[in-house]
N, C-alpha and C positions, 0 to 999 in steps of 0.2 A: 714104577709101581708094580707090585706083585700081581700075578694073575689071580682071579677069584677061583675059589674051590666049589662054591655053591651059589645058586641064584640069589639067596638071601643077602649076599654081600654086595649085590649090585645096587647102587644108589637109585637108579631108575625104578627098580622093583620096590625098594623101601618106600619111596615117595608114592608109588602107585598103590601100595598096600595102605599107606596112611590115607590116601584118597578113598579107598574102599571103606575103611573104618568111618570116615567122615560122612560118606554117603549113607551108610547104615544108620548113623546117629541122626542125621537130618531127616531121612525118609521115615524114621520111626514116628515123627510128628506129622506126617502127611495124613490126610483124611483116610479113615478106615475103608471107605469105598474105593480107594485107589490101591488097595493091597495087591490085587491081581492085575492092576493096570500099570500106572506110572511107577509106583514103588517097586514092583517086581522087575520091570524093564530096566529101570535106572540101576538097581542093584546088580542085575545080571551083566549089564554093560560095564559097570565099574569093576566087578570081579574079573571079567574077561580081559581087561587091561593087564592086571597083575598076573593072571593065570597064563596068558599067552607069552608074557615075558619069561615066566618060569619054564614053560614048556619049550620055548625056542632056545633057551639057554643050553639044554642038553642035546640039541640036534647037532649032528656031526658035520653037515655041509653048510656052506654059506647060503645057498638058495633056501634050504630048509629053515635056517635061523631067520633069514629076512622075511620069509613067508609068515612066520608066527609074529614077528615084530610088526608086519604090515596089518595083520588082523588086529593086533593091539592098538595100532594107530586108528583103525576104523572104529574101534570101541571108544577111543578118546573123543572122536568127532560125534559119535552117538551120545556120549555123556554131555558133550558141549551143548547139544540140542536139548537134552533133558534139563539142564540147568536153566536154559532160556525158558522152556515150558514151565518149569517149577516156579520161576519168578513171575511169569505172566499170569499164572493161575493163583498167584499170591500164597503159594505153599511155603516159600522161603524167601528171605532177603539176605541170606548169608553169603557174603562176598568171598569167604574162605574157599568155597567150592571151586569157583572160577579161577582163583589165584593158584590153588594147588593143582588143578587140572592143567593150567597153562604151564606150570613148572614140569609136570609129568610129560606133557607134550614135547617141550623143548629137550628134556633129557632123553626121551625116546627117540626123537629125531637125531640127536647127537650119537646115541648108542647105535642106531641103525647105520648111520654114516660110517662110524668106526668099524662095524662089522663088514660093510661093503668094501672098505679100503684095506682090510686086514689080510694077512696071509694064512688064514686058517684053511 
């Protein structure tokens, strides 16, 4: 497989970006009094996943790359909690959020492992 030339080619980034778009679509239906609360926090955490994958992509050293991927993994877990909270508050019943986040999590873990074992 050929090396990627830009972060947009990474499957993990593509799926993370799809997750961001879904979070924006679903949170648009959250109560307006949550705009500066859960809606904002959920969106920021979702964006952080894809943004840190992108930023880590251009880092030159393995420790720098892994640092940004770890930040991204932290944002995955933050979003996992926001999904639970959103369901418990009855703001959404959409199962696509959890499924897509789980896929992103697995891809991110695999990508991080690949970076750790690579010869960059």
